[in-house]
N, C-alpha and C positions, 0 to 999 in steps of 0.2 A: 243572273236569273236563278231563282231558287225553286226547288221542288217542294211540293206541299207536304206538310207533316202528317203522320199516320194518325187517324182519328180513333181513339179508343172506343167511342160510341158505336161506330158502324164497322170499324175494321176495313174500310173501303177507300177512304181518302188517299190520294197518292198511288192508288193501284189501278187507275183507269187512264185511258186515252180518248180524247174527244176529237172526232174527225170533222172539220168544217168544210162543207161541199162547195163545188161550183154551183152556179145558178141554173144550169140547163135543165135540171131534173125536178124543179120545184113543182110540188103537187098541192094545189090549194085545198082540195077536199081533205087530204091527210091533216093539214094544219088545222082546218075547221073541226075535224073529228077530235083531234088532241085537246083543243080548247074545251070541247064539250065534255071530255072524259076527266080532265084534271083541273080543279080549281086553282091549284098552285101554279101550273103552267099557264093557265088563262090569265091570272093576275100579273105574272111577269111579262107576258106578251103584251097585255094591255098597257103597261107602263112603257115599254119600248115603242109600241105602235102609236100611242098618243104623242110621244115626242117626235117620232118620225112624221106624223101627220102635220105637226106644227112647222116642220121643215119643208114638207112637200106642198103644203097648201098654196103658197105663192107660185109654185111651179105647175100647178094644176094636175098633180099626180093623184092616183087612186088612194082613197083613205084606207090604210091598213086596219084601222079599228073596225071597219065593216065586218071583218072576220068574227068579231065579237057579238055582233048584234043582227046581222042580216041573215035571213032564211037561206038566201043564195049569195055567198060571198063572191068576191071578184074572181073571174076565171084567170087562168094563165095568159090567155090571149088578151083579156082586158088589161092585165097588169103589164104585158109586153107593149101594148099600143100606148099606154100611159107612161112608158119608160120607168115603171115601178117594180118590174119583176126582180131585178137585182137586189133592190132594197127589201123586198118581201122575203127573199131567201136569206139575206143578212139578218133581218129581225127575227125570223123563225129560228135559225141556227143559234143565234145569241140567246134567245129566250130558252131554248132547249138546254144550252150549256148552263145557264144560270139556275134553272129549275133542278137540273141533275146535280149541280154543285150543292145546292141547298139541301137536297134530300140525302145525297150519298157522300158529300164531301168533294172538295176541289180535286181536279184530275192531276196527275203528275206532269202531263204534257198535253199540248193542243197541236193538231196537225192541219194546216190550211192547204186546201187543194185548189189551185187556180185562184179564182176570185174569192175563195174562202179565207184567203189570207187576211182580208180586211176585217172580217167578223172575228177571226181568231186573234188578231192584234187587239181589237176592242175587248175581247174576253180576257186577255192577259194584262189589260190596263194600260197598254201603250198609247192608245187614243181613248179620250173620254167618249161617253155615249153620243152627245150631241155632235161633237167633231167626227165621230165614226160615221154617223148617219150622213152628214155632209160629204164625207170623204167617199162613202159607198156610192152616193149619187154621182159625184164628180168622176170617180174612176169608171163608173158604167158609161158615162158619156163618152170618155176616151175609148173605152172597149168598143162601143157602137160605131165608132169612126174607123175601126180596123177593117180593111178589105178582106175578101175571101169568105169561105164558108168551111165548117167542119163536118166531116163525114165519120159517122160511127160505124165501125166494122166489127162483126162478131167472129174474131179470129185471133191468132197469135201474132206477136210482134214480127216473127219471120214471114208469116203469110201476108201481113200488111205491107212489108217491104216488097213482096212480090207483086201484090196488087198495084203499088205505086209504079214499080218498074214496067209492068205490062201496060199501064195506062198511058205511059210516055207523057205524063203531066209534067210540065216544066217547072212548076214551083209548088209541088206537094211534099209535105214533110210529116213524119210521125210526130204528133203533138202531145198526145196523152196515151200512156199505156197503163191500163187499170189492172189486167191480169192476163193470163194466157188465152183468154177467150174474148177480150174486149180492148180495142185499140181505137183511138180517134186520130184521123188525118186532117190536117188543115191544108187547104188547096185553093189556088187562085180561082176566082169565080168561073172563068171560061172553061176550066179543066174539070169541074165537078162531075159533069156527065161522064167524062172519060173514066174517072176513078170508079164511079158507080158501075159502069159497064164492065170494066175489068174485074171488079169484084164478083159481079153476076157470072162472068165467064169462068171464074174459079169456084163457084158455088158458095161464095162468102155473102152473107147478108149484110147490106149496107143501108144506112139511113142518114138523111141530113140531120144534123143537130138542130134542136128547136130554136137556138139563138142565131140571128142572122149576121153573123160576123166571123172573122177568123181570130185565132189566137195561138200562143205558143209557137210562133214562126219567127225565123231570124229576119225576115223582111220587114218586121214591124218595129224596127229600131227607132224610127221618127216618132211613132206613137208612144213607145216606151220612154222617150225623152220628155214628152208632154206629161205622161203619167208621173214621172219622176218629179217634175216641177209641181205637180198637184200635190203629191204626198208631202213634199218638202214644205208646203204652205201651212201645214197643220202641226200644232205643238204635240211633242211626244214625251212620254215618261218612260222610265225603266220598266221592263216587263216584270210582272209579279210571278210568272211561271214560264217555263220554256215554250217557245213557239217554234215549230218545225215547219218549213216551207217545202212542199212537194215539188215545186218548180226549182227552187234553189238547191234542193237536195240536202239541206242541213238545217241546224238550229240557228235561228237569228241570235246574234250576240249584241250586247248593249253597245259595243264599240263599232258595230257595222255601219257602213253608209246606207242606212235603212231605206230611205226613199229610192235609191238606185236598186237595192236588192229586191224591194217589192215590185218596182217597175219592170225588172227583168222577167217577171212572170209572163209578160207578153212575148218575149223572145226565146225563152228557155223551154225545153220540153218537160213533161211530167212523167217521171218513172215512179208510179204509185207503189208498186211492190217493194222497191228499194227504200223509198221514203218511209213507208209504213214500218218495215223491219228496223230502220234506224230510230223510229220513234218509240220503239218498245223499250223504254227505260227499265232498269232493273226493278222488278217488283210489279210491273204493270200486268194485270190479269184480266181486265175487262176493256173492251173497245166499244165505243158508242159512235154510230153513224148518225150524224145530226141532220142529215138530208131528209126532207119531208117525204121524198119518194123512196127512201131506203136503198138508193141505187148503189151505194158503195159497199153495203154490208155483204153482198154475195162475193164481191171481190176479196174483201177482208177475210172471209171464211176460207176461201180457197188458198189465199196467200199464207194464212197462219194455221193451216190445218195441223201441222206437226209441231207447233210452237207451244209454249207454256200458257198461252192465253186460255182462260177458262170459258169465256162467253163473249159473243159479239151481239150487240143489240142495236136494232133500228127502232127507236122508241116510237116514232110516228106511224110506223106500219105494223106494230104489235099491239092488238087491241087490249090485251090484258096487262100491258106494261105498266108499272107503278111509278108515275112521275113523282 
């Protein structure tokens, strides 16, 4: 895997990190606004959306191209009901990556967070666009088959451990740690209320994640095997730039058993602070949160407050950002 070369015209290529988000914070209104602000981004999203719509039409999915034309584009709830939410997040983050790469130069490295791995791999050229779209849909179907729910807690890792202990939930684990104020716990359905009540008793704010399934839990090994078989069924090419997995906690290598490594997203926890720091290749000075809701940017800023990073951008949530 190769890092991008420095661009003499912008002085920017190879100095950035693109962070590909999970699908739980997808914000349709932010995507719609970005399309209206930037003709370049709109054109790239249109290309991806039209190809995605050709794939989803036989499945009855919501047309992503509606974001380009409708006065009222699909809501997150509508996308969720049509099993297209994951694909919408995939298409938006991939379009953002391509638009930013055209304007500022290719990033030095991309970081996939949870389901963001699939868009990150497509961005790196491991999967072609059409195959990547099919894979995103197939992987989402496996994800939706996973039992349990995820509970977002506004607290530290240590406080989350205490919440789980007090809840006496039999099958609750720390699934994602975003920073010292944001943790997600995956818990068996019957114990969700116990976790929320334990959090309330400690004065910790808790909310069910908007996606109706569990993830990053060791009890999902059967689903991980299914996902491994799904990924294995698609052709792969060597990556054109480094891809870091937040769940794997490392850069994917060309010699890896890639389908198994990607499928292990379902059973491995995400330590976002650690993975983010590992992704700061020498010379990286800009970080872009490709989430439409900009949900990762606050964590990035807190984690990298004392680092050499000069700027953290959430393009979808910055009205004056130059796409």
